[in-house]
N, C-alpha and C positions, 0 to 999 in steps of 0.2 A: 504493499499499500504507498503511495505517498502523498506527498504534502505541499501545499504552496500557502505560504502565509506573506501576505506585504500590510503597510499600517492600515489600522481600521480608515483611517482619514487620509488624502493624498491631495493636497491644495496647488493647482498651477495654474500659472499665466500670469496677465499683468496683476498687479496687486494682491497676488497670493498672501503676500505678509501682512494684511490688515488681518487676517484671521488671529492672530496674537493678541488682539485687542479683548479675543474672546475667552480666552485660559481662563478657566480658574485656578486659584490657589494665591499663594501669598510671595514666594519665593522662587527665582529661577536661578541657574548658573550659566553662562556663556561661554564655550569652549571656542575658540576661536584659534588659527595659525599665523600667520605674521601681520604686517601692518596694512596688510591692503584695507582688510573691510573696515579699517578704522579708518584710514586716510580717505577713501571713497565715501564716507559718510553713513554706510548702510549699517555698521553697529550702533551708532546713535539712534539710527531710523527703529532699530529693532527694540533696543530699549526704552524709546519714547513710546512705541505701541505696548508694549509690556507696562510701561508705568501707566498708561490709559486703562488697564484691565488690575489696576492698583498691584501690580507685583513687582517687588523692589529686585535686583539684579546684583550679580556680581561676575566679572566674567576671570577667565582662567587663559592667558595666553602664550605664544612661543611654540608651539605644537608644528615645528617647520620640518621637521621630518619625521618619517616613520615612527611611530608611537612604542615606548620602550616602556617596560615595565617600572624601570625609575620614573617617567613622566606618570603614570597611570597614579603610583603612590602618593607622588606630591599633589595630581589634580584631587585624589581621594581625600587628604586633608582638609584641602579648601572645602568639599562637599561636606565633611565632619563636621567642620566650624559652622557653614551656612545653613545646614540643612534646608536644603531646596526641594520645592515639590517639582518642582521639572527640572532636566537637565536638558540642554540645547546646544546641539553641535551644529557650529556655522563653518563650513569650509569644504575642502575637498576631503577623499578619503579617508587621509590619515587622521584628519583632525577627527572625522565623526566616530573611525576607531577609539580612538583614543577616548573622545566622550562617552561612548558604549560602555569601555573597559571601567573607567572613572564610575561610572554609574551603577555597573555591577558590583563591584568591589566596595561601593557607598551600602548598597541595598545588604550586603552578604559580609561582614568585616571578618567574619571566620574562614571562609573561602580562601584555599590556597592556588596559586598561581595553575600549578601541575592539575591539581580538580577541576580547573576551569577549562583547561584544554582537553578536557574528555568529551568528545562530541556528542551534542545532544544529551547533556546530564545536568545541567544548570538548575540551581533551585529556580522556583517564581520570585519575578521582579515586582515592581510595582506597589510594593509595602510601604514605601517612602515617596517615591517619586515616580514620574514618567518621562518617556524621552522623544524629543522630538528632533528632526533631521532639516537642515535647512542648505543646500548645496550653494556652492560657490562655483563648483567645476562639473563637467557633464559625464565625467567616464568614471566614478566610482560604483556609482549607485546605491552607496552606502546607507544613504534616508531612506531606501526602502527595504533591504537587506538584512538577513538574522546572522552577519558574520561581523567578527572583527579580529583584525589580523596587530597581534600585537607582537615584538622582537622581546626576547630574552635580553637584558642588559648586561648579563654576566658573558653567554654562552654566544650571544650574536644571531640566533636560530630563531628563526620567525614560525609563532605558532598562530593557528586558526581559533578563535574562540566561537563555535557554530550550536547555536541554538535557538528555536523561533522566540523565546523569549527575550531576545537582543533584538526582534522587530521592532524598530522604533513605534510610538504610538500615532505618530503624525510626520507625515513629510509634506514639506512647503518648498516647491520649486517655482521660484517668481524670476524671470527672466533678468529681473534690474540686478539679481546678484553674480551673474555670470555676465553682463553686459559691462559692468564697470569693473571686471579683474585685468591685469595687464592684459594684452593682445596674445604673448606668448603663452599665458598658462590657458588662455579661450582655445588657441590652436593644440595644445599640447592634449588636454583635457577632452576638448571634441573631438580630436582623431583616437584617444583611449575609449572613447564612447563607440566610435564605430566598429573599433576592432574586438570590442567585446560581441557586438551583435553579428559582425562575418569575421569571427577569428581566423578561419580556414585562408582569407584573402586579404593579403597588403598589395597596394598602390602604390609603388614608387614616386610617380609625378605626383593621391588623397590627403604626399609628404614635401616633395620640393617645391610645389605651389606654394607651399605656406611656411618654407625654410625650416622646417622639421628635419633634425640629421638623421640620416639613413644606416649609421653605423655607432658602435660606441665609440671610436674614435675620432670620428666627428663630432658627437658630444663633448669630448673633451678627457677622455677617459685614457690615460697613459698604459703603454705597454708594459712598463714596469708595477703601477699599479695594479692591473689585470693579472698578470702573470704572478702576483705576491698572493693573489687571494683566489684565483679560478679553483683550485682543487678543493678547496675550504667550500667555495659556493656550491659547486658541483654536487659534493655527498651531501651538503644540506637541502639543496633543491630536492635530490632523490628521495629523501629522509620527510620530505616537508607531505602530511598527508594528503593534500590536493592532489600531487602527484600519482597518488594511486588511484585517481578516480581516471585518470588517461586510458585512450583504448587498448593502449599497447605499454606494455612494460619499457621503462626506460634505465639503462643503465646508468652508472656515473661516467663511464668513459663517452659514453653518448652525450650528456649534458654537458659535460665538457665541449665537445665538438660543437654543440649547440651554441655557448658562451662564445669560444674561438670565432666561429662564423658571424656571431652578432657584432664583436669588436671589429672583425677586417670587410665584413659584408661579403662572405663567403656563400658558395651553395653548399649543402652539406646533403651527403650520400649516407645512407646507412647501408 
């Protein structure tokens, strides 16, 4: 038996953010990434809309890289002090993944990271707060998914937290959030969305027209840095639980070939 779960409410289109005025509660923690959402005025707009609902806010910022267990623990301390009714992730996939994990460990202080990484075994959420996802990029779909990917701060290994309990209560997809982001972020995340939809097809011209690099070298990854980490990356990628869902099994050596092909822009034959 299969199950498909998405947020109970998905608001989209122009002025979708206005729904924030209807939220019931007294406090909300807003989790954001870098400074873009502050500079373009959207954070102020969101806080103003929440204030019209008589909701006090505080901000956790600085989620500018893939979230780590260390970032999550720091955020949970803020949630514990503030005791919000709502946790609102505003940003790309990394921000919302971090916000989901903070939400999880805020609700369940006793839960260990190892326990949380067991697929579809999380305890019930929403005993303290609910979750809203507001994307500023187009590619991750974290605002409607039941996943959060967190990197172990000690080992560097990525772990997916997977459970229907992590599905946001509400997703707000307002085009103003994307339109006001830097152009390169719009282009990269838009291509990410297309790739998620048609993963088997990549058009080198859907990248050159938008000035998106075709190889890791073009993106700025040096051969020295690449070769210092490629063996470890290949091992960790094969260990990743997501790899087990591939239609064919992949060895560490094959994964390494894929990484090398991505560095130089080579065709790969297995």
